[in-house]
N, CA, C and O of each residue as an XYZ file, in Angstrom:
328
protein
N      -9.356     19.823    -19.319
C      -9.853     19.646    -20.664
C     -10.026     20.990    -21.373
O      -9.890     21.063    -22.594
N     -10.320     22.035    -20.634
C     -10.507     23.329    -21.284
C      -9.207     23.836    -21.896
O      -9.224     24.599    -22.861
N      -8.071     23.404    -21.326
C      -6.776     23.822    -21.868
C      -6.328     22.926    -23.016
O      -5.288     23.172    -23.628
N      -7.111     21.882    -23.313
C      -6.742     20.974    -24.394
C      -5.682     19.969    -23.999
O      -5.007     19.414    -24.867
N      -5.517     19.718    -22.693
C      -4.522     18.745    -22.231
C      -5.215     17.572    -21.564
O      -6.370     17.666    -21.148
N      -4.499     16.481    -21.470
C      -5.000     15.289    -20.787
C      -4.138     15.073    -19.552
O      -2.910     15.059    -19.644
N      -4.768     14.905    -18.405
C      -4.036     14.699    -17.159
C      -3.942     13.204    -16.884
O      -4.950     12.499    -16.928
N      -2.739     12.720    -16.600
C      -2.514     11.333    -16.212
C      -2.185     11.342    -14.728
O      -1.196     11.949    -14.316
N      -3.008     10.671    -13.916
C      -2.792     10.649    -12.473
C      -2.390      9.247    -12.033
O      -3.045      8.277    -12.415
N      -1.323      9.116    -11.235
C      -0.939      7.808    -10.712
C      -2.042      7.246     -9.821
O      -2.830      8.001     -9.251
N      -2.098      5.934     -9.704
C      -3.125      5.296     -8.883
C      -3.081      5.754     -7.437
O      -4.106      5.723     -6.757
N      -1.929      6.178     -6.951
C      -1.824      6.620     -5.564
C      -2.758      7.791     -5.281
O      -3.176      7.977     -4.138
N      -3.094      8.590     -6.303
C      -3.968      9.737     -6.098
C      -5.446      9.358     -6.146
O      -6.301     10.234     -6.021
N      -5.767      8.085     -6.322
C      -7.162      7.665     -6.414
C      -7.731      7.283     -5.051
O      -8.813      6.701     -4.981
N      -7.043      7.591     -3.998
C      -7.561      7.285     -2.667
C      -8.829      8.081     -2.420
O      -8.944      9.235     -2.834
N      -9.785      7.449     -1.735
C     -10.990      8.155     -1.343
C     -12.071      8.207     -2.402
O     -13.080      8.883     -2.199
N     -11.908      7.524     -3.524
C     -12.934      7.548     -4.560
C     -14.053      6.563     -4.223
O     -13.803      5.513     -3.631
N     -15.274      6.900     -4.595
C     -16.414      6.003     -4.404
C     -16.305      4.850     -5.396
O     -16.050      5.064     -6.581
N     -16.498      3.636     -4.910
C     -16.435      2.446     -5.745
C     -17.677      1.602     -5.485
O     -18.215      1.634     -4.378
N     -18.146      0.846     -6.481
C     -19.253     -0.082     -6.216
C     -18.852     -1.055     -5.103
O     -17.705     -1.499     -5.058
N     -19.782     -1.388     -4.208
C     -19.445     -2.205     -3.038
C     -19.047     -3.635     -3.388
O     -18.506     -4.346     -2.541
N     -19.307     -4.068     -4.624
C     -18.892     -5.414     -5.010
C     -17.559     -5.427     -5.767
O     -17.163     -6.469     -6.291
N     -16.860     -4.285     -5.832
C     -15.558     -4.210     -6.490
C     -14.564     -5.097     -5.738
O     -14.411     -4.947     -4.526
N     -13.873     -6.032     -6.440
C     -12.933     -6.902     -5.740
C     -11.652     -6.165     -5.350
O     -11.107     -5.384     -6.129
N     -11.186     -6.429     -4.131
C      -9.952     -5.838     -3.608
C      -9.058     -6.990     -3.149
O      -9.520     -7.916     -2.482
N      -7.775     -6.926     -3.512
C      -6.838     -7.983     -3.138
C      -6.408     -7.824     -1.689
O      -5.949     -6.757     -1.279
N      -6.559     -8.888     -0.920
C      -6.117     -8.949      0.469
C      -5.099    -10.083      0.585
O      -4.965    -10.878     -0.344
N      -4.383    -10.174      1.699
C      -3.438    -11.283      1.853
C      -4.109    -12.658      1.749
O      -3.440    -13.642      1.434
N      -5.418    -12.742      2.007
C      -6.152    -14.011      1.950
C      -6.889    -14.211      0.632
O      -7.616    -15.194      0.489
N      -6.728    -13.316     -0.329
C      -7.427    -13.414     -1.613
C      -8.305    -12.195     -1.840
O      -8.229    -11.222     -1.090
N      -9.134    -12.246     -2.869
C      -9.995    -11.110     -3.195
C     -11.233    -11.086     -2.307
O     -11.816    -12.125     -1.999
N     -11.629     -9.858     -1.895
C     -12.856     -9.621     -1.122
C     -13.578     -8.426     -1.718
O     -12.936     -7.546     -2.291
N     -14.907     -8.375     -1.594
C     -15.622     -7.173     -2.048
C     -15.237     -5.975     -1.189
O     -15.088     -6.101      0.027
N     -15.077     -4.829     -1.810
C     -14.673     -3.632     -1.074
C     -15.694     -3.280      0.014
O     -15.329     -2.703      1.039
N     -16.960     -3.619     -0.200
C     -17.997     -3.319      0.787
C     -17.890     -4.129      2.057
O     -18.536     -3.797      3.051
N     -17.083     -5.197      2.053
C     -16.947     -6.026      3.250
C     -15.737     -5.630      4.099
O     -15.525     -6.206      5.166
N     -14.945     -4.662      3.648
C     -13.750     -4.257      4.393
C     -14.114     -3.384      5.587
O     -15.078     -2.618      5.553
N     -13.316     -3.520      6.644
C     -13.501     -2.712      7.847
C     -12.152     -2.109      8.230
O     -11.107     -2.555      7.755
N     -12.182     -1.103      9.083
C     -10.948     -0.486      9.562
C     -10.086     -1.556     10.223
O     -10.570     -2.333     11.046
N      -8.804     -1.590      9.859
C      -7.879     -2.566     10.412
C      -7.656     -3.777      9.529
O      -6.647     -4.466      9.682
N      -8.580     -4.060      8.598
C      -8.363     -5.158      7.655
C      -7.132     -4.848      6.809
O      -6.795     -3.684      6.593
N      -6.468     -5.893      6.334
C      -5.298     -5.703      5.490
C      -5.662     -5.874      4.025
O      -6.396     -6.791      3.657
N      -5.138     -4.979      3.191
C      -5.271     -5.080      1.737
C      -3.854     -5.005      1.163
O      -2.930     -4.550      1.837
N      -3.690     -5.449     -0.072
C      -2.387     -5.363     -0.709
C      -2.242     -3.967     -1.306
O      -3.017     -3.574     -2.177
N      -1.249     -3.225     -0.835
C      -1.027     -1.851     -1.280
C      -0.282     -1.785     -2.596
O       0.070     -2.820     -3.162
N      -0.037     -0.581     -3.090
C       0.646     -0.380     -4.369
C       2.087     -0.878     -4.337
O       2.680     -1.119     -5.388
N       2.659     -1.035     -3.139
C       4.020     -1.556     -3.004
C       4.052     -3.080     -3.042
O       5.126     -3.681     -3.089
N       2.868     -3.708     -3.022
C       2.789     -5.163     -2.979
C       2.787     -5.715     -1.566
O       2.719     -6.929     -1.374
N       2.861     -4.844     -0.584
C       2.889     -5.250      0.825
C       1.506     -5.077      1.451
O       0.735     -4.222      1.015
N       1.180     -5.886      2.479
C      -0.092     -5.692      3.196
C      -0.144     -4.307      3.836
O       0.819     -3.859      4.458
N      -1.274     -3.647      3.674
C      -1.483     -2.287      4.169
C      -2.819     -2.244      4.904
O      -3.814     -2.738      4.375
N      -2.876     -1.670      6.105
C      -4.154     -1.640      6.829
C      -5.131     -0.623      6.233
O      -4.730      0.426      5.728
N      -6.408     -0.954      6.303
C      -7.475     -0.023      5.921
C      -7.583      1.004      7.046
O      -7.762      0.640      8.208
N      -7.473      2.292      6.700
C      -7.469      3.357      7.703
C      -8.831      3.995      7.910
O      -9.088      4.590      8.956
N      -9.707      3.875      6.917
C     -11.024      4.479      7.048
C     -12.011      3.848      6.089
O     -11.644      3.419      4.995
N     -13.256      3.796      6.504
C     -14.342      3.292      5.662
C     -15.453      4.334      5.720
O     -15.965      4.656      6.792
N     -15.812      4.848      4.564
C     -16.790      5.924      4.518
C     -17.957      5.516      3.627
O     -17.828      5.536      2.403
N     -19.099      5.145      4.217
C     -20.262      4.750      3.412
C     -20.659      5.876      2.460
O     -20.722      7.038      2.860
N     -20.924      5.533      1.212
C     -21.254      6.524      0.200
C     -22.752      6.641     -0.051
O     -23.192      7.562     -0.739
N     -23.536      5.725      0.496
C     -24.964      5.728      0.192
C     -25.183      5.087     -1.166
O     -24.236      4.617     -1.796
N     -26.421      5.069     -1.615
C     -26.725      4.466     -2.910
C     -26.652      5.511     -4.002
O     -27.159      6.623     -3.853
N     -26.009      5.140     -5.111
C     -25.897      6.019     -6.268
C     -26.186      5.204     -7.516
O     -25.906      4.007     -7.566
N     -26.745      5.856     -8.515
C     -26.910      5.203     -9.803
C     -25.534      5.052    -10.432
O     -24.747      5.998    -10.450
N     -25.245      3.862    -10.947
C     -23.951      3.573    -11.568
C     -24.168      3.351    -13.058
O     -25.092      2.645    -13.462
N     -23.315      3.954    -13.863
C     -23.407      3.856    -15.315
C     -22.121      3.274    -15.878
O     -21.037      3.550    -15.363
N     -22.229      2.472    -16.928
C     -21.051      1.993    -17.649
C     -20.855      2.921    -18.846
O     -21.747      3.070    -19.681
N     -19.675      3.542    -18.920
C     -19.327      4.433    -20.018
C     -18.364      3.670    -20.922
O     -17.319      3.200    -20.474
N     -18.728      3.551    -22.204
C     -17.920      2.807    -23.164
C     -17.418      3.761    -24.240
O     -18.181      4.562    -24.780
N     -16.124      3.666    -24.546
C     -15.523      4.521    -25.567
C     -15.583      3.837    -26.931
O     -15.960      2.670    -27.033
N     -15.213      4.564    -27.960
C     -15.282      4.036    -29.321
C     -14.401      2.815    -29.523
O     -14.713      1.968    -30.361
N     -13.303      2.703    -28.773
C     -12.417      1.544    -28.949
C     -12.861      0.332    -28.143
O     -12.180     -0.694    -28.148
N     -14.003      0.434    -27.443
C     -14.552     -0.692    -26.698
C     -14.170     -0.717    -25.231
O     -14.722     -1.517    -24.476
N     -13.241      0.135    -24.797
C     -12.878      0.204    -23.382
C     -14.052      0.784    -22.608
O     -14.796      1.611    -23.133
N     -14.221      0.353    -21.362
C     -15.327      0.879    -20.568
C     -14.921      1.012    -19.117
O     -13.942      0.414    -18.669
N     -15.691      1.807    -18.387
C     -15.484      2.003    -16.959
C     -16.836      2.273    -16.318
O     -17.800      2.608    -17.008
N     -16.908      2.128    -14.998
C     -18.122      2.429    -14.274
C     -17.966      3.765    -13.559
O     -16.887      4.092    -13.066
N     -19.050      4.534    -13.507
C     -19.004      5.806    -12.775
C     -20.408      6.141    -12.307
O     -21.391      5.585    -12.798
N     -20.489      7.057    -11.350
C     -21.801      7.507    -10.886
C     -22.195      8.747    -11.691
O     -21.372      9.324    -12.402
N     -23.432      9.139    -11.572
C     -23.954     10.260    -12.339
C     -23.226     11.563    -12.075
O     -23.201     12.437    -12.941
N     -22.627     11.717    -10.886
C     -21.904     12.942    -10.558
C     -20.631     13.099    -11.376
O     -20.101     14.204    -11.489
N     -20.132     11.998    -11.953
C     -18.864     12.034    -12.671
C     -19.035     11.907    -14.180
O     -18.046     11.783    -14.903
N     -20.259     11.936    -14.659
C     -20.471     11.859    -16.104
C     -20.074     13.176    -16.743
O     -20.174     13.326    -17.961
């Protein structure tokens, strides 16, 4: 942002981000909360194929905020990312 540019990152680079534990994740059997996944469970990957969960890293409790832009779009984030 200091250079006056906007970076667009593909979803593949979003691995390892903290998500609310009730965020729905698509699995071969339907949607499940991300907090219920364990190592070895299958999720639908970016290729559309089942992909095993390789790691689960508890994040602890964080305050979550909804950030809304002028056009009405919104997203959730923790205080560290505001």
